[in-house]
C-alpha positions as CSV (number, residue, x, y, z in Angstrom):
1,M,-1.7,-2.6,27.6
2,I,-1.7,-6.0,26.0
3,F,-5.1,-6.9,27.4
4,D,-6.7,-3.4,27.3
5,P,-10.3,-4.0,26.1
6,L,-10.4,-0.5,24.7
7,Y,-7.7,-1.4,22.2
8,F,-10.0,-4.0,20.6
9,V,-12.8,-1.4,20.3
10,F,-10.4,0.5,18.0
11,A,-8.6,-2.4,16.5
12,I,-11.3,-4.9,15.5
13,P,-13.0,-2.7,12.8
14,G,-9.6,-2.1,11.1
15,M,-8.7,-5.8,11.4
16,L,-11.9,-7.0,9.9
17,F,-11.6,-4.4,7.1
18,A,-8.1,-5.6,6.4
19,F,-9.1,-9.3,6.4
20,W,-12.0,-8.5,4.0
21,A,-9.6,-6.5,1.7
22,Q,-7.1,-9.3,1.6
23,W,-9.8,-11.8,0.8
24,Y,-11.3,-9.6,-1.9
25,V,-8.1,-9.0,-3.7
26,K,-7.0,-12.6,-3.6
27,S,-10.4,-13.9,-4.8
28,T,-10.6,-11.3,-7.5
29,F,-7.1,-12.0,-8.7
30,S,-7.7,-15.8,-8.6
31,K,-10.8,-15.4,-10.7
32,Y,-9.1,-13.3,-13.4
33,A,-5.9,-15.3,-13.2
34,N,-7.8,-18.0,-15.0
35,V,-9.0,-15.7,-17.8
36,A,-6.6,-15.3,-20.7
37,N,-6.0,-11.8,-22.0
38,M,-6.9,-10.8,-25.5
39,H,-3.4,-11.5,-27.0
40,N,-2.5,-14.4,-24.7
41,M,0.6,-12.4,-23.5
42,N,2.3,-13.3,-20.2
43,G,3.5,-10.8,-17.7
44,F,7.0,-10.4,-19.3
45,A,5.5,-9.9,-22.8
46,V,3.1,-7.3,-21.5
47,A,5.9,-5.5,-19.7
48,Q,8.1,-5.5,-22.8
49,R,5.3,-4.2,-25.0
50,L,4.4,-1.3,-22.7
51,M,8.0,-0.4,-22.0
52,N,8.7,-0.1,-25.7
53,A,5.6,2.0,-26.3
54,E,6.1,4.3,-23.3
55,G,9.9,4.8,-23.6
56,L,10.6,2.8,-20.4
57,N,13.2,0.5,-22.0
58,Y,15.7,1.4,-19.3
59,V,13.5,-0.3,-16.7
60,R,14.8,-3.7,-15.6
61,V,12.3,-6.6,-15.3
62,N,13.0,-9.2,-12.6
63,Q,11.0,-12.2,-11.3
64,V,10.5,-12.6,-7.6
65,A,9.1,-15.4,-5.5
66,G,5.6,-15.4,-4.1
67,Q,2.1,-14.5,-5.1
68,L,1.0,-10.9,-5.5
69,T,4.5,-9.7,-4.3
70,D,5.0,-7.5,-7.4
71,F,6.6,-4.1,-6.8
72,Y,8.5,-1.3,-8.5
73,N,11.9,-0.3,-7.1
74,P,12.8,3.3,-7.9
75,A,16.3,2.8,-6.5
76,D,17.4,0.5,-9.4
77,K,14.5,1.3,-11.8
78,S,13.1,-2.2,-11.9
79,I,9.7,-3.8,-11.9
80,N,9.7,-7.1,-10.0
81,I,7.1,-9.6,-11.2
82,S,5.9,-12.3,-8.9
83,Q,5.2,-15.9,-10.0
84,S,1.4,-15.1,-10.0
85,S,1.9,-12.4,-12.7
86,V,3.9,-14.5,-15.2
87,N,0.8,-16.3,-16.7
88,P,-1.0,-14.9,-19.8
89,S,-4.0,-13.7,-17.8
90,V,-6.0,-10.6,-17.5
91,A,-5.0,-10.4,-13.8
92,A,-1.3,-10.6,-14.6
93,M,-1.6,-8.0,-17.3
94,A,-3.3,-5.6,-14.8
95,V,-0.7,-6.0,-12.1
96,V,2.3,-5.6,-14.5
97,A,0.8,-2.5,-16.0
98,H,0.2,-1.1,-12.5
99,E,3.9,-1.5,-11.6
100,L,4.9,0.2,-14.9
101,G,2.5,3.0,-13.8
102,H,4.9,3.6,-10.9
103,A,7.8,3.6,-13.3
104,L,6.0,6.4,-15.3
105,Q,5.4,8.3,-12.0
106,D,9.1,8.0,-11.2
107,R,10.2,9.2,-14.6
108,E,7.9,12.2,-14.4
109,G,8.8,13.1,-10.8
110,Y,5.2,12.6,-9.6
111,A,5.0,14.7,-6.4
112,M,3.2,12.2,-4.2
113,L,5.6,9.4,-5.1
114,R,8.5,11.7,-4.2
115,L,6.8,12.5,-0.9
116,R,6.2,8.9,-0.1
117,S,9.8,8.0,-0.9
118,S,11.0,10.8,1.3
119,I,9.1,9.7,4.4
120,V,9.8,5.9,4.2
121,G,12.4,6.2,7.0
122,I,10.1,8.3,9.2
123,A,7.3,5.8,8.7
124,N,9.5,2.9,9.7
125,I,10.7,4.7,12.8
126,G,7.1,5.7,13.6
127,S,5.6,2.3,13.3
128,N,8.3,0.7,15.4
129,I,10.0,3.1,17.9
130,G,6.9,5.4,18.0
131,T,4.7,2.5,19.1
132,W,7.1,1.4,21.8
133,L,7.5,5.0,23.1
134,V,3.7,5.3,23.4
135,M,3.4,2.1,25.3
136,L,6.3,2.8,27.6
137,G,4.9,6.3,28.2
138,L,1.6,4.8,29.2
139,M,3.3,2.4,31.5
140,F,5.0,5.4,33.2
141,G,1.7,7.2,33.7
142,A,1.3,9.3,30.6
143,A,-2.5,9.5,31.1
144,S,-2.2,10.5,34.7
145,R,-2.5,14.1,35.9
146,S,1.1,14.3,36.8
147,G,2.3,13.1,33.4
148,G,6.0,13.8,33.6
149,I,8.4,11.7,31.7
150,G,5.7,9.2,30.8
151,F,3.6,11.8,29.0
152,T,6.7,13.2,27.2
153,M,7.7,9.8,26.0
154,A,4.1,9.0,24.8
155,L,3.8,12.4,23.1
156,I,7.1,11.9,21.2
157,G,5.8,8.4,20.2
158,L,2.6,9.8,19.0
159,V,4.4,12.3,16.8
160,L,6.6,9.6,15.3
161,F,3.6,7.3,14.8
162,A,1.9,10.1,12.9
163,G,4.6,9.7,10.3
164,A,3.5,6.1,9.7
165,V,-0.1,7.3,9.4
166,L,1.0,9.9,6.9
167,F,2.8,7.3,4.8
168,T,-0.4,5.2,4.5
169,L,-2.4,8.3,3.5
170,V,0.2,9.4,0.9
171,T,0.3,5.9,-0.5
172,L,-3.4,6.1,-1.5
173,P,-3.0,8.7,-4.3
174,V,0.2,7.1,-5.5
175,E,-1.5,3.7,-5.9
176,F,-4.7,5.1,-7.4
177,N,-2.7,7.2,-9.9
178,A,-0.6,4.1,-10.9
179,S,-3.7,2.1,-11.6
180,S,-5.2,5.0,-13.7
181,R,-2.0,5.1,-15.7
182,A,-2.1,1.3,-16.1
183,K,-5.6,1.3,-17.6
184,K,-4.7,4.2,-20.0
185,M,-1.5,2.4,-21.2
186,L,-3.3,-0.9,-21.8
187,I,-6.1,0.8,-23.8
188,A,-3.7,3.1,-25.8
189,N,-1.6,0.1,-26.8
190,G,-4.5,-2.1,-27.8
191,L,-3.8,-4.8,-25.2
192,V,-7.4,-5.0,-23.8
193,S,-10.7,-5.8,-25.3
194,P,-13.8,-4.2,-23.8
195,Q,-14.3,-7.3,-21.6
196,D,-10.7,-7.2,-20.5
197,Q,-11.0,-3.5,-19.6
198,A,-13.8,-4.3,-17.1
199,A,-11.7,-7.2,-15.7
200,V,-8.6,-5.1,-15.4
201,S,-10.6,-2.4,-13.5
202,K,-11.9,-5.0,-11.1
203,V,-8.5,-6.4,-10.3
204,L,-7.0,-3.0,-9.8
205,N,-9.9,-1.7,-7.7
206,A,-9.7,-4.8,-5.5
207,A,-6.0,-4.2,-4.9
208,A,-6.8,-0.6,-4.0
209,W,-8.9,-1.7,-1.0
210,T,-5.8,-3.2,0.6
211,Y,-4.2,0.3,0.8
212,V,-7.4,1.8,2.1
213,A,-7.6,-0.8,4.8
214,A,-4.0,-0.2,5.7
215,A,-4.7,3.5,6.1
216,A,-7.8,2.8,8.2
217,Q,-5.8,0.5,10.5
218,S,-3.1,3.1,11.1
219,I,-5.6,5.9,11.7
220,L,-7.5,3.7,14.2
221,T,-4.3,2.8,16.0
222,F,-3.3,6.4,16.2
223,A,-6.8,7.3,17.6
224,Y,-6.4,4.6,20.2
225,F,-3.0,5.8,21.3
226,A,-4.2,9.4,21.4
227,F,-7.2,8.5,23.4
228,R,-5.2,6.6,25.9
229,V,-2.6,9.4,26.3
230,F,-5.0,12.3,26.5
231,G,-8.3,10.6,27.6
232,G,-7.5,10.5,31.3
233,R,-5.7,13.8,31.6
234,R,-7.4,16.8,33.3
235,D,-4.5,19.3,33.3
């Protein structure tokens, strides 16, 4: 399994896509991290301005370590701003607004966000236990004609891994919607010039490719597992 050449046929396109997406988002963010936004507001000031305007004053704002590690936590209603989003740049403004877009989704009960939250556990099990069950099943002859316990294990693993694939697919509309909300908030509150609007879109669009790449990788991995489990069966 570890040295299966067929695995690389499925995996390499997804890996290359993911590497490109990571490079693209980092290079785009770096470019606009050096461009001051119209009001020279840092990430915390942008967050406070938007929270006041959108009725999100109950949301906590924390700072976390790292670069581009920003996230919204629905459990404690907080946005967590990374070190790279503190500076008064267009890039930082875009990222902070995006996280507040998730806060708006949470407040409004956005269906896809609820769905994603409800399958986090299944996705974690699928990406870990599901993967191991498929590999163990193949070791026990899942793809052979007799199948038996190996096929059963692999099939259960495939079903569990499908939960991880579903999570990446559900993530796409959640992230795209948050970015759309971010752009609307920034425009409605007069925080972006026409030039800033274009830059914000570029930053958010670049970030979106990382989620598309993650979905592509999970789909290709599932396709590989399914091919290995069912490809050699004749019964």
